[in-house]
DSSP file (Angstrom, degrees, kcal/mol; ACC not computed):
  #  RESIDUE AA STRUCTURE BP1 BP2  ACC     N-H-->O    O-->H-N    N-H-->O    O-->H-N    TCO  KAPPA ALPHA  PHI   PSI    X-CA   Y-CA   Z-CA
    1    1 A M              0   0    0      0, 0.0    34,-0.1     0, 0.0     0, 0.0   0.000 360.0 360.0 360.0 -36.0  194.2  129.4   13.2
    2    2 A F        +     0   0    0     32,-0.2    35,-0.1    33,-0.1     2,-0.0   0.149 360.0 132.8-105.7  19.6  193.7  127.0   10.3
    3    3 A A        -     0   0    0     33,-0.0    33,-0.1     1,-0.0    32,-0.0  -0.361  41.4-152.8 -66.4 149.8  190.4  128.5    9.0
    4    4 A R        -     0   0    0     31,-0.1     3,-0.1     1,-0.0    -2,-0.1  -0.890  17.6-102.5-124.5 157.0  190.3  129.1    5.3
    5    5 A P        -     0   0    0      0, 0.0    -1,-0.0     0, 0.0     0, 0.0  -0.288  56.9 -75.7 -68.8 162.4  188.4  131.6    3.1
    6    6 A H        -     0   0    0      2,-0.1     2,-0.3     1,-0.0     0, 0.0  -0.275  58.6-176.9 -57.3 143.1  185.3  130.4    1.2
    7    7 A S        -     0   0    0      2,-0.1    -3,-0.0    -3,-0.1    -1,-0.0  -0.981  38.0-136.8-144.4 153.4  186.2  128.3   -1.8
    8    8 A D        +     0   0    0     -2,-0.3     3,-0.1     2,-0.1    -2,-0.1   0.339  63.3 129.0 -90.2   5.6  184.4  126.7   -4.7
    9    9 A T  S    S-     0   0    0      1,-0.1    -2,-0.1    15,-0.0    17,-0.0  -0.402  72.0 -98.9 -61.2 133.4  186.5  123.5   -4.3
   10   10 A P        -     0   0    0      0, 0.0    15,-2.2     0, 0.0     2,-0.3  -0.236  36.3-127.8 -57.5 140.3  184.3  120.5   -4.1
   11   11 A H  E     -A   24   0A   0     13,-0.2     2,-0.3    -3,-0.1    13,-0.2  -0.705  24.9-170.3 -91.6 142.0  183.6  119.2   -0.5
   12   12 A L  E     -A   23   0A   0     11,-2.9    11,-2.3    -2,-0.3     2,-0.5  -0.788  17.2-129.9-121.2 165.0  184.2  115.6    0.4
   13   13 A T  E     +A   22   0A   0     -2,-0.3    70,-3.1     9,-0.2     2,-0.3  -0.986  24.9 177.6-121.1 126.7  183.3  113.6    3.5
   14   14 A I  E     -A   21   0A   0      7,-2.8     7,-3.1    -2,-0.5     2,-0.5  -0.820  26.0-125.7-117.1 162.2  185.9  111.4    5.3
   15   15 A T  E     -Ab  20  85A   0     69,-2.9    71,-3.3    -2,-0.3     2,-0.5  -0.948  21.6-172.3-113.9 125.0  185.4  109.4    8.5
   16   16 A V  E >  S-Ab  19  86A   0      3,-3.2     3,-2.0    -2,-0.5    71,-0.2  -0.961  76.2 -22.1-120.2 116.3  187.7  110.0   11.4
   17   17 A D  T 3  S-     0   0    0     69,-2.8    -1,-0.2    -2,-0.5    70,-0.1   0.875 129.5 -50.4  50.0  40.9  187.4  107.6   14.3
   18   18 A G  T 3  S+     0   0    0     68,-0.4    -1,-0.3     1,-0.2    69,-0.1   0.397 118.1 110.0  84.3  -1.8  183.9  106.9   13.2
   19   19 A Q  E <  S-A   16   0A   0     -3,-2.0    -3,-3.2     2,-0.0    -1,-0.2  -0.884  71.0-116.8-109.2 136.4  182.8  110.5   12.9
   20   20 A P  E     -A   15   0A   0      0, 0.0     2,-0.4     0, 0.0    -5,-0.2  -0.479  33.4-175.1 -70.5 139.1  182.1  112.3    9.5
   21   21 A V  E     -A   14   0A   0     -7,-3.1    -7,-2.8    -2,-0.2     2,-0.2  -0.999  22.3-124.2-135.3 134.5  184.5  115.2    8.8
   22   22 A G  E     +A   13   0A   0     -2,-0.4     2,-0.3    -9,-0.2    -9,-0.2  -0.519  34.1 172.8 -77.5 146.7  184.3  117.6    5.8
   23   23 A A  E     -A   12   0A   0    -11,-2.3   -11,-2.9    -2,-0.2     2,-0.4  -0.918  26.3-120.3-144.9 168.6  187.3  117.9    3.6
   24   24 A R  E >   -A   11   0A   0     -2,-0.3     3,-2.2   -13,-0.2    56,-0.2  -0.936  34.2-101.7-117.5 140.3  188.2  119.6    0.3
   25   25 A E  T 3  S+     0   0    0    -15,-2.2     3,-0.1    -2,-0.4    56,-0.1  -0.312 109.7  30.1 -55.1 135.1  189.4  118.0   -2.9
   26   26 A G  T 3  S+     0   0    0     54,-0.4    -1,-0.3     1,-0.4     2,-0.1   0.215  92.1 122.6  96.3 -14.2  193.2  118.5   -3.2
   27   27 A D    <   -     0   0    0     -3,-2.2    53,-2.4     1,-0.1    -1,-0.4  -0.433  62.3-124.2 -74.7 152.2  193.8  118.6    0.6
   28   28 A S  B  >  -E   79   0B   0     51,-0.3     4,-2.4    -2,-0.1    51,-0.3  -0.554  31.5-108.5 -80.4 163.1  196.1  116.2    2.3
   29   29 A V  H  > S+     0   0    0     49,-2.6     4,-2.3    46,-0.9    47,-0.2   0.925 121.5  51.3 -58.5 -44.0  194.6  114.2    5.1
   30   30 A A  H  > S+     0   0    0     45,-1.9     4,-2.5    48,-0.2    -1,-0.2   0.918 110.2  47.7 -61.5 -44.5  196.6  116.3    7.6
   31   31 A A  H  > S+     0   0    0     44,-0.3     4,-2.3     1,-0.2    -1,-0.2   0.904 112.0  50.1 -64.0 -41.4  195.5  119.6    6.1
   32   32 A A  H  X S+     0   0    0     -4,-2.4     4,-1.3     2,-0.2    -1,-0.2   0.907 112.8  46.5 -63.9 -41.6  191.8  118.5    6.1
   33   33 A L  H  <>S+     0   0    0     -4,-2.3     5,-2.9     2,-0.2     4,-0.3   0.900 111.5  50.4 -70.4 -40.2  192.0  117.4    9.7
   34   34 A L  H ><5S+     0   0    0     -4,-2.5     3,-1.4     1,-0.2   -32,-0.2   0.923 109.7  51.1 -61.6 -42.7  193.7  120.6   10.9
   35   35 A A  H 3<5S+     0   0    0     -4,-2.3    -1,-0.2     1,-0.3    -2,-0.2   0.804 109.2  52.2 -63.5 -28.5  191.1  122.7    9.1
   36   36 A A  T 3<5S-     0   0    0     -4,-1.3    -1,-0.3    -5,-0.2    -2,-0.2   0.432 124.5-103.8 -87.2   0.0  188.4  120.6   10.9
   37   37 A G  T < 5S+     0   0    0     -3,-1.4     2,-0.7    -4,-0.3    -3,-0.2   0.551  78.2 134.3  91.5   7.7  190.0  121.3   14.2
   38   38 A V      < +     0   0    0     -5,-2.9    -1,-0.3    -6,-0.2    -2,-0.2  -0.826  15.7 157.6 -92.1 113.9  191.6  117.9   14.7
   39   39 A V        +     0   0    0     -2,-0.7     2,-0.7     1,-0.1    -1,-0.2   0.738  52.8  70.6-109.9 -29.4  195.2  118.5   15.9
   40   40 A A        +     0   0    0      1,-0.2    12,-0.3    12,-0.1    -1,-0.1  -0.818  50.0 164.9 -92.9 117.3  196.2  115.3   17.7
   41   41 A M        -     0   0    0     10,-3.0    48,-1.6    -2,-0.7     2,-0.3   0.611  61.9  -0.1-108.6 -16.7  196.6  112.5   15.1
   42   42 A R  E     -Fg  51  89C   0      9,-1.6     9,-2.8    46,-0.2     2,-0.4  -0.963  60.6-127.3-157.2 171.1  198.5  109.9   17.1
   43   43 A S  E     -Fg  50  90C   0     46,-2.2    48,-0.7    -2,-0.3     7,-0.2  -0.965  36.4-103.6-125.4 149.7  200.0  109.1   20.4
   44   44 A T     >  -     0   0    0      5,-2.1     4,-1.0    -2,-0.4    47,-0.1  -0.323  25.7-121.3 -72.5 152.6  203.6  108.0   21.0
   45   45 A P  T  4 S+     0   0    0      0, 0.0    -1,-0.1     0, 0.0    45,-0.0   0.844 103.3  30.8 -62.9 -36.6  204.3  104.3   21.8
   46   46 A V  T  4 S+     0   0    0     45,-0.1    -2,-0.0     1,-0.1    -3,-0.0   0.950 133.4  20.1 -91.5 -56.7  206.0  104.8   25.2
   47   47 A S  T  4 S-     0   0    0      2,-0.1     3,-0.1    44,-0.0    -1,-0.1   0.535  90.0-128.7 -95.5  -6.5  204.5  107.9   26.9
   48   48 A Q     <  +     0   0    0     -4,-1.0     2,-0.1     1,-0.2    -6,-0.0   0.711  46.8 168.8  63.3  21.5  201.2  108.1   24.9
   49   49 A S        -     0   0    0     -6,-0.1    -5,-2.1     1,-0.1     2,-0.3  -0.403  38.5-112.4 -63.2 139.3  202.0  111.8   24.3
   50   50 A K  E     -F   43   0C   0     -7,-0.2     2,-0.3    -3,-0.1    -7,-0.2  -0.557  37.7-171.2 -77.2 138.1  199.7  113.3   21.7
   51   51 A R  E     +F   42   0C   0     -9,-2.8   -10,-3.0    -2,-0.3    -9,-1.6  -0.932   8.4 176.6-129.9 151.9  201.3  114.3   18.4
   52   52 A G        -     0   0    0     -2,-0.3   -12,-0.1   -12,-0.3    12,-0.1  -0.862  46.5 -52.7-143.2 177.4  200.2  116.2   15.3
   53   53 A P        +     0   0    0      0, 0.0    -1,-0.1     0, 0.0     0, 0.0  -0.242  52.1 162.3 -57.7 139.2  201.5  117.4   12.0
   54   54 A Y  S    S+     0   0    0     -3,-0.0    -3,-0.0     0, 0.0     0, 0.0   0.663  73.5  21.5-122.0 -55.2  204.7  119.5   12.4
   55   55 A C  S    S-     0   0    0      1,-0.0     0, 0.0     0, 0.0     0, 0.0   0.772  76.2-151.9 -93.2 -27.0  206.5  119.7    9.0
   56   56 A M  S    S+     0   0    0      1,-0.1   -25,-0.1   -26,-0.0   -26,-0.0   0.726  78.3  82.4  59.9  24.0  203.6  118.9    6.6
   57   57 A M  S    S-     0   0    0     20,-0.0    -1,-0.1     0, 0.0    20,-0.0   0.178 109.1 -95.9-142.8  20.0  206.1  117.5    4.1
   58   58 A G  S    S+     0   0    0      1,-0.0    16,-0.0     0, 0.0    19,-0.0   0.645  95.4 102.3  82.6  15.6  206.8  114.0    5.2
   59   59 A V  S    S+     0   0    0      1,-0.0    -1,-0.0     0, 0.0     0, 0.0   0.840  76.8  43.8 -98.0 -39.6  209.9  114.5    7.3
   60   60 A C  S    S-     0   0    0      1,-0.0    -1,-0.0     3,-0.0     0, 0.0   0.712  80.1-146.7 -88.5 -21.4  208.9  114.4   10.9
   61   61 A F    >   +     0   0    0      1,-0.1     3,-0.7     2,-0.1    -1,-0.0   0.682  59.3 126.0  63.1  20.6  206.4  111.4   11.0
   62   62 A D  T 3   +     0   0    0      1,-0.2   -21,-0.3   -10,-0.1   -20,-0.2   0.552  64.3  61.0 -82.3  -7.1  204.3  113.1   13.7
   63   63 A C  T 3   +     0   0    0    -11,-0.1    12,-1.6   -22,-0.1    -1,-0.2   0.075  69.4 149.5-107.4  23.8  201.2  112.7   11.6
   64   64 A L  E <   +C   74   0A   0     -3,-0.7    25,-0.6    10,-0.2     2,-0.3  -0.356  18.3 161.9 -61.6 132.4  201.1  108.9   11.4
   65   65 A M  E     -CD  73  88A   0      8,-2.3     8,-2.5    23,-0.1     2,-0.8  -0.914  47.2-102.3-143.0 167.3  197.5  107.6   11.2
   66   66 A I  E     - D   0  87A   0     21,-2.5    21,-2.6    -2,-0.3     2,-0.6  -0.881  43.0-172.8 -93.9 113.4  195.6  104.5   10.1
   67   67 A I  E >   -CD  70  86A   0      3,-2.2     3,-1.7    -2,-0.8    19,-0.2  -0.942  66.9 -19.5-117.2 118.9  194.2  105.3    6.7
   68   68 A D  T 3  S-     0   0    0     17,-3.9    -1,-0.2    -2,-0.6    18,-0.1   0.876 129.9 -50.0  50.4  42.8  191.8  102.9    5.1
   69   69 A G  T 3  S+     0   0    0     16,-0.3    -1,-0.3     1,-0.2    17,-0.1   0.394 113.1 117.1  84.5  -2.6  193.1  100.1    7.4
   70   70 A V  E <   -C   67   0A   0     -3,-1.7    -3,-2.2    -5,-0.0     3,-0.5  -0.881  56.4-142.8-103.3 116.3  196.8  100.7    6.7
   71   71 A P  E    S+     0   0A   0      0, 0.0    -5,-0.2     0, 0.0    -7,-0.0  -0.277  72.9  26.8 -74.7 161.6  198.7  101.8    9.9
   72   72 A S  E    S+     0   0A   0      1,-0.2     2,-0.4   -11,-0.0    -6,-0.2   0.796  75.4 155.4  61.6  35.3  201.6  104.3   10.0
   73   73 A R  E     -C   65   0A   0     -8,-2.5    -8,-2.3    -3,-0.5     2,-0.8  -0.746  48.9-118.3 -88.0 140.5  200.6  106.3    6.9
   74   74 A Q  E >   -C   64   0A   0     -2,-0.4     3,-1.6   -10,-0.2     4,-0.4  -0.705  19.8-157.0 -80.2 111.7  201.8  109.9    6.9
   75   75 A A  G >  S+     0   0    0    -12,-1.6   -45,-1.9    -2,-0.8   -46,-0.9   0.773  90.3  59.2 -62.8 -26.9  198.7  112.0    6.8
   76   76 A C  G 3  S+     0   0    0      1,-0.2    -1,-0.3   -47,-0.2   -45,-0.1   0.658 107.3  46.9 -76.1 -13.9  200.5  114.9    5.3
   77   77 A M  G <  S+     0   0    0     -3,-1.6     2,-0.5   -49,-0.1    -1,-0.2   0.397  97.0  81.1-107.7   1.1  201.5  112.8    2.3
   78   78 A V  S <  S-     0   0    0     -3,-0.6   -49,-2.6    -4,-0.4   -48,-0.2  -0.937  71.7-137.4-114.0 126.5  198.1  111.2    1.5
   79   79 A S  B     -E   28   0B   0     -2,-0.5   -51,-0.3   -51,-0.3     2,-0.1  -0.577  26.1-113.0 -80.4 142.6  195.4  113.1   -0.5
   80   80 A V        -     0   0    0    -53,-2.4   -54,-0.4   -56,-0.2     2,-0.3  -0.383  32.7-175.4 -71.3 151.3  191.8  112.9    0.8
   81   81 A R    >   -     0   0    0    -56,-0.1     3,-1.9    -2,-0.1   -69,-0.0  -0.979  39.5 -82.8-141.9 153.0  189.2  111.1   -1.3
   82   82 A D  T 3  S+     0   0    0     -2,-0.3   -68,-0.2     1,-0.3   -70,-0.0  -0.255 113.4  16.3 -57.6 133.3  185.5  110.8   -0.6
   83   83 A G  T 3  S+     0   0    0    -70,-3.1    -1,-0.3     1,-0.2   -69,-0.2   0.459  83.2 159.3  85.9   1.7  184.6  108.1    1.8
   84   84 A M    <   -     0   0    0     -3,-1.9   -69,-2.9   -71,-0.3     2,-0.5  -0.302  33.9-139.9 -60.4 138.8  188.1  107.6    3.2
   85   85 A R  E     +b   15   0A   0    -71,-0.2   -17,-3.9   -69,-0.1     2,-0.4  -0.911  25.6 178.3-105.6 123.0  188.3  105.9    6.6
   86   86 A I  E     -bD  16  67A   0    -71,-3.3   -69,-2.8    -2,-0.5   -68,-0.4  -0.964   8.5-175.5-128.6 139.9  190.8  107.4    9.0
   87   87 A E  E     - D   0  66A   0    -21,-2.6   -21,-2.5    -2,-0.4     2,-0.2  -0.982  32.0-109.9-132.1 146.6  191.7  106.5   12.6
   88   88 A R  E     - D   0  65A   0     -2,-0.4     2,-0.7   -23,-0.2   -46,-0.2  -0.502  34.3-125.9 -67.7 143.3  194.1  108.0   15.1
   89   89 A Q  E     -g   42   0C   0    -48,-1.6   -46,-2.2   -25,-0.6     2,-0.6  -0.849  27.0-164.8 -96.0 116.3  197.0  105.8   15.7
   90   90 A R  E     -g   43   0C   0     -2,-0.7   -46,-0.1   -48,-0.2   -40,-0.0  -0.897  48.9 -34.4-109.0 119.7  197.4  105.2   19.4
   91   91 A G  S    S-     0   0    0    -48,-0.7   -48,-0.2    -2,-0.6   -45,-0.1  -0.222 107.5 -11.6  70.8-161.0  200.6  103.7   20.8
   92   92 A P        -     0   0    0      0, 0.0    -2,-0.1     0, 0.0     3,-0.1  -0.392  68.0-121.8 -74.6 149.0  202.8  101.2   19.0
   93   93 A R        -     0   0    0      1,-0.1     2,-0.0    -2,-0.1    -2,-0.0  -0.606  39.1 -94.7 -83.7 152.3  201.5   99.5   15.9
   94   94 A P        -     0   0    0      0, 0.0     2,-0.3     0, 0.0    -1,-0.1  -0.366  38.8-117.1 -66.6 144.5  201.5   95.7   16.0
   95   95 A L        -     0   0    0     -3,-0.1     2,-0.7    -2,-0.0     0, 0.0  -0.612  19.2-134.7 -79.9 140.7  204.5   93.9   14.6
   96   96 A E        -     0   0    0     -2,-0.3     2,-0.5     2,-0.0    -1,-0.0  -0.873  21.2-159.1 -97.1 120.0  203.9   91.6   11.6
   97   97 A V        -     0   0    0     -2,-0.7     2,-0.9     3,-0.0     3,-0.1  -0.874  10.9-145.1-105.5 126.1  205.7   88.3   12.1
   98   98 A D    >   -     0   0    0     -2,-0.5     3,-0.9     1,-0.2     4,-0.4  -0.797  11.6-167.9 -88.6 105.8  206.5   86.2    9.2
   99   99 A T  T 3  S+     0   0    0     -2,-0.9     3,-0.5     1,-0.2    -1,-0.2   0.715  80.4  66.6 -71.1 -20.2  206.1   82.6   10.5
  100  100 A E  T 3  S+     0   0    0      1,-0.2    -1,-0.2    -3,-0.1    -2,-0.0   0.825 104.4  43.7 -69.7 -30.5  207.7   81.1    7.4
  101  101 A D  S <  S+     0   0    0     -3,-0.9    -1,-0.2     2,-0.0    -2,-0.2   0.484  90.3 108.1 -92.9  -3.0  211.1   82.7    8.3
  102  102 A S              0   0    0     -3,-0.5    -3,-0.0    -4,-0.4    -5,-0.0  -0.506 360.0 360.0 -76.4 141.3  210.9   81.8   12.0
  103  103 A P              0   0    0      0, 0.0    -1,-0.1     0, 0.0    -4,-0.0   0.503 360.0 360.0 -73.3 360.0  213.2   79.1   13.3
């Protein structure tokens, strides 16, 4: 469904959950993963339901992933670059607690 015609666009390599995946310059992370056959990009915090890109324009938040160590990034809004490290986001992300403001 997401196959594309041949193109002269330079190919890049990104790593998804430790596996190399080919991508094209100018793609968003979500577009590159869909083209590679990866459709589930995260699981929901409560039911662990698998979610993937829906709107492809940053509205639905179904494509949240850990990109280069930063959780909850919208894969549809981040452009790929060679060597990028991406992980599926499973369940809730950890809360960051600021101990200086704690009573």
